[in-house]
N, C-alpha and C positions, 0 to 999 in steps of 0.2 A: 163652844162650838163656833167654827168659823162659818161666815156668811158665804152661802154659794154666789157663784158668779151669774147663775141662771137658774129658773125654776119653772116648773109646768104651772100654767096660770088658768083656772077655769073661769071662762066669762059667762054673763048673765044668759047669754043664748044657748048655753050648753057646749060651745067649743072650747077647746084647749089650745093654748098658745105656749111658744117658748118665751120667756120674758127675762130681761136683764134685770139684776138685782142692785142697783146702785146705792151706795151708802152717803154719797154727797151730791146735791143738786146744785145747778146754776139755774136761777131763776130772774131774768134771763139776758143773755148777751145779745139775744136777736130781737127782743121787743120788751116793752114796759109791762111787766104782768102786774107789778103792784098798782100801777095807775089804771090799768085797762082791763085786766082779765083775772082781777083777785078772786072773784066769785067762782070762776071756772077752777081756778088753782085749788081752792080749798075744797071745792066738790071732788076733784080728783084725788086729792089727798085722803080725803074721807072714804072714797070708793077703793083706794088703795093701788090703783093703775092708771097708767096712761098709755095711750097708743099714739105713736109718732109716726108720721107719713114723710118719707124722703121726697122732697120736692123735685129731684132730679130723674127719679124712676118710678115714683107712685108707690113703692113698696112701704108695707107697714112694719114697725117694730113695736114691741111692748116692754114697758118698763113696770116692774112690780115694785111699789113704793114701801113695802112692808119693812125693809131693811134701812130705809134712809134714817140717818141721825143728824145730819147737818144740811144747812142751805145758805147759799149766798144769793141775796137780792139785788138786782141792779134797777135803779130807778130815777127819774127825774121829778116824780110827783108821788110820794108815798101816801099822801093824806087818805085815799079813797081805801087803803089797805090796813088803816089803824085799826079797825074794827076786828081784824083776824088776828091781831098779835097775841090777845090772850090765849086763844086756841094753840096757837105754835107754843106758846110757854107751857099750856098744860100738857102738850105731848112731849115736852123735855127735849126739845130739838136744839142744837146749838146753831145760832143763825146770826148774820149781821147783814146790814145794808151797805152797798156802794152808791151813794147818793151824789149824782152828777149834779153840780150847781155852777153854771156858766152865767157870765153877764154880757150876752150879745143882743141886749135889748134895742140898742140903738141901730144895729145892722139888720134886724129883722130875722135872724138865723134860726130862732126856735119860736117860730110865731104862735103856736097853739099851746104853749105851756102858760101855767099861771104866772102872775108877775114876779119879778124878782124879789120883791119884799114878801110876798105871799109864799114863795119857795123857802125863803131864808125863815120864815116863821114855822113852816112845816119842818124845816130841819130841827129848829130849837124844840118843837113839839115832839119829834121823834126820839130825839137824844134825851128828852125829859123822861120818856116811856122806857127807853131801853138802856140808856147810859152811853158814855161817850165812846166806849170800847166797841159798841156794836152799830155806830153810825159813822161811816167814814166818808169823808170829802173827795169828790173827783172833780177835777178840772179837765174837762175831756170832750173833744179835742180842743187843744190850744192852736190858734190859727191867726194869722195876720191879714190886713186888708188895707185899702186906702185910707180908712177911717181909723184903724187900729194898729199903732206901732207897738213895739215890745214896751215900751215905756207906758203907754197908754194901757195895756193889757195888764201890766203889774199894777197901775194904779186901781182898776176894776177888781183884781183880785184883792188888793189891799182892803177895799170896802167889804168884800164878801167875808175875808178871813177874820178881820176885826169883828164881824158880826157873829162869827162862829166861835169865838174864843171860849175854852171851856166846854165845847158841846162835842168835840171829836178829838182823837188824838193823831190821825193821819190825814195827809193830803197826797192823793195820787193823780198824777196827770200825764198825758200823751200829747205829743205834737200830731197834727194832723198829717195823714197820709193821703194824698190825692191821686198821684199817679197809679197806684195799683188798683184803683176803683173806678170802673167805667160809670157806674151809677152816679158816683160822687163827682167825676168830671163833667158829666152831662148836666146834672142838676146845677152845679156852680156855675157853668157856662150860661145856663139861663137865667138864674136868680141872684148870683152873687159872683159875677165875674172876677172881681178883685182879690178874692180870697185866695191865699195862696200858702204854701208850705214855709217853715223856718228854714233858713240857711243854718250852716254849723256855727258860724260866728254869733247869729241871732239865739241859737239854743244856749250857747255859752253866756251871752248876756241876760237872757231871761233867767237862767239857773242863778246867777250872781246876784240879781235882783231879788229874786224869790227867797235866797238864802239870807239877805238882809231883812226881809219882810219877816222871816220866820223867827228872828231874833225875839220879836214880841209874843209869837203864837206858841212856839216851843212844840211844833208838830214833828212826827216822823215824816219825812218828804220821801216819795217814791215816784219812780216813772213805771210806766205800764207799757210793757212789750217795747222799749226803745233800746236800740243798740249803743246810743251815745253814752259814754262813760262822764257821769257829772258827779262823781263821788267828792271831787274837789271842792264842791258847794254843799256839801252834807247831804247829798241826794242818792238814795239807794235805789238798786233795780228791784222792783216790788213783785210780789204774788198777790193779784186780787182775790183769788181764792187761795187762801193762806191757811196752810196745815197748823201752823203755830198759833193763830188767832182761833181758829175753830177748836184746836184742842183745849185752849183756855177757857173756852165757853162751855165744854161738855164735862160731865160728872162721871162719865164711864170711862173707866180706866182702860178697858179693852180697845175702845174706839180711839182713845188717844194713843195707844200703842199702834193701831192701824195708821193713824194720821202720821206719825213720825216715819214710817216706812214708805210713805207715798213720795214719788219724785214728780219731775215735771211732766206736765200733760203733753205727750208728743204729738197730739192732734191739734193743738194750737201753734200760733207764730213762733218763729225761732226764738225771739228774745222775751217770749212770756215765760213766766216762772210759776204760773198756776198749777196747783195738783190737778189730777183728773177729776172731773165731775160731769154728770150728764146734764145737757142743757134741754130744757123743757119748753121753750118758746118758738114761735114762728115768724119767719121772715115775712114782710110785705103784710105786717098786721098792727104796726105801731102809727098812731094818727096823731103824734106830736107835730109831725111836718117840719122837723129840723133840715135845715138845706143840706146839710154836709153828711146826713145819714148814708152809710153803706148798705144798711140792712132792709131799706125799704125803696122801691122804684119811685114811688109818689104817693102824696097823701090821699089821691083819689082812689088809688088800687088799694090802699090800706083801709080805708073807709068801707070798700066793699068787701073786703076780707073780713073786717070787724064784724060788720052786719051778718055776714054769713055764719061767723063762729058764734056769736050770740044766739042766732036762730038755731043752730045745731045744738047748742047747748041745753035748749029746752027739750029735745027730743031724747028718748031714751038710748037710741043707738048713736046719735050724733054726740051725746055728752062724753061717749068714750074716746072721741077723736079730736086732736087739734094738730094741723099740719105743722111740721117742725123740721129744723136741719137734722140730717142723720149722722151720729156721730158713732164710729165703730169703737 
């Protein structure tokens, strides 16, 4: 029997709403749920529904989670989420982590993350728990500044990559985009004015250097939503929410057939190759304080939002709601 696109959902207060029935979740492009909202997410998974609020018009939409069979987690600090991994395994879900691991310590661009060595240790621990095929390394976004040339960036990647040998099978990266995001432009002007985008020649030089490093690592190299063709350097255009990988992690033949039929998510950027998934995160709720972030106006606003969300989580009504980007 096929999974319905929508179904009527009966809420605890007795009302009935129309809810979408996704089979794949993105957790989340908008905020770091594993690091900051793991308890909330697992509670919503147990309750079987999420109410999402469109930040542009305030309208609510509901997700029925009963049909979910796969998830992709995005994080820079998964350690607080380790306690929930056995429950995800018990539910028989196909899932993996996109683990962003950058070294911008000297520039102070990720000021509220654990130290680099602590994050590397968390990567090792997570890979030990799940296996290399379920913990993927992201270097994202790649950027240049007065203290960081292409060669210096490659040196830092070499240190991280050497530390992760045998712990992952894929490295996905993207080059920073500053021009399209006013939030990013404003934050960088104030806090890191020398940060800049790559030129086309610098992209080529980076790709050549990365290809050389990868002779020791043997990773699948992928770009994320990049127009540049770097195939000459053994670098593919990647799908961060990947039907093939999710299918390989599922034991359900029907679900694997479903994944094989999925095309590109038309709601994402032109060069994104991800399949369609419902994102469950909220903008302006991540407190990592990354200077280059497009999803958070400021850490101060995120701290206020986080306090609000955690307060709501303790109430019967509030636990039903987390503001999030509305995706049709």
